[in-house]
N, C-alpha and C positions, 0 to 999 in steps of 0.2 A: 504493500502500499504507501504508493507514493503521500509525502505529506508538505503543508505547506503554512506561511501565513499572512495572512490579512491584516490590514490596517481598517478600524473601521472610529468616523466621527464619535462620540459621544452622543450625541440624539441618535444615530443613525445606528447606534449599537442595542442602545436603546426598546429603539424599536425594533428591530430586528429579534429581541428579547420577547417585549407583547409576541410577536409573532408566532417563536418558537413555541410558547408557554402556549399559545391559543391554538393551535393545527396541535398538539402532542407529539411532539418529538420532545425529544429522552437528553439532546444535545443540540451543539450549533452543527457540530458536523454530520451529522443528520440533514439539518435543514439546507446545509449548502452544497451539501448530495444534491438532493431532490429537486432545488432550485438553477445546477448546473445539470443535474440530466432533461430537466424542461427547458433549456435553455437551447440545449441541442437540439432536444426534436421539434424547438418551434422553430429552426433555421433549417435545419432539417425540411421540413415543410412548405421551406420558400422553394427548393427547388424547383426543377420540371417535376411535375408527379408521373411517378415512375415502379413498377413494383406493385408491391398488395398492401391495402393497406386493411383493419378495421377504426370503426369510426361508430362514434359518437353524435346523430345530433337533434337538437334541441330544440323545441319554438314553441310560441303562443300564437295563439290564435281563439279566433271570433264564429263560435261551430255555430251557431247562424246564421251567420253570412255567406248567399246566395250558395248554397251547395257547394260553399270548400272544402266540409270535411270526407266528403266523398270525392272534391277533386285530389285530396290527396289520399289516399286511400287506393285510388287506381294509382294515380304516379306511383308508392308503392309497387300496389299489385303490379305494375305494368316491369318492374325489377326487382322483384318476387327471387331473382337471382341477387340479388346485393342486398334483401332486405330481412336480415336476422329477425329480431321482435320488433314488438312497439307495447308504447305503455302510451294514453292516454289519460292524463286525470280532471278534475271540472276543478277551477281557480272560484269560479263567480259563478254570476249564471246567464252571462256573454265570453267569459273567451275558458281555453277549457290550456293545456300544458301537452306536451308529445318530444316523449324520446325515442328514434328510431338509432340502433343500434344495426348495422352498415361491414360487408365484408365484398371487397374487390378490388380488382382493380383499382389503382387508386384516383388514378383520369372519369373515371367511370361512377364512384364511389363521391365526387367529391362536384362533379356538374348534376349528380341526384339532389346531395345536399344544395348545387345550390338552386336548380330548381323550384327543389322544396320552398327553401323563405324566399324567393321572391313571387310565392302568387298573392295576391291581392289578398290581405284579410290576415297573412301570414306575418308575427313581429315576433322581434328578439332573437332572431334564429342567431344557432348558433351549433360551427361542428367541431371538436375533438377529433384529428388525426391521429395516428398509431401506427406508424409501418411497422412488416411488419418482414419477415427472411428467412430461408426456410430452414428448417433444424437438421440436425442428420438422419439421411434412413432408417432407421428402425422397425422391429420384427415385433409386437407381440404376445409374448407363446408359442411351443410347438405350434405349427406349420401357420400363423399370424401369417399372411401378406405383408410386404414392406411401404412402406409407405413413409411420409414428409411430411409435417404440422408445420405452420406456420406461425412463426413468433416473433414479441417485440423488436425489432428490430435496435440492440444491443450497442 
C-alpha cells in the first residue's frame, strides 16, 4: 500500500471530518480512497462511451401528464435488453420517482437514459454509470460451462 501526506487548511479539514462522520467512515484514509475512486470513475465517464456498463437512472415525473407513464414504460420495454429492473414510488398526488437499473453497451445505455430524461414532464433525471470489464473465465462445479462475468472496472 502506498502512503502519501496531504496538507489541508484547518477549516477544510474540519469540514472533511464532519463529512467523514456523517457518512460513517472509520477514518480519513477510507474517505479519501472513496473520493479518489469516485473521481477516477467520473473522469472515465468523460471518455467516449465504449465497452459495457451498469447504470442506475433516477428521475421524478408527473404521473398524470399526458400518457407520460405509458411513454416511459414503452421506452423501457423497447429496450428490454438494457433494462434489468425498475422501481417506482409516489411522492405526492402529482409526482413519482422511478429508478431504472440498466446494463449493456455504454453508448446504448447512455442513449436510453438521455431519451428518458428528455421526455416532457421528466424532472431531476440523473444517471450513475459504472464501467464494466470482463473478469477471468471460470467454471462453477464439475461439468459446468466456462463463462465470464462483467465486474466494475478497477
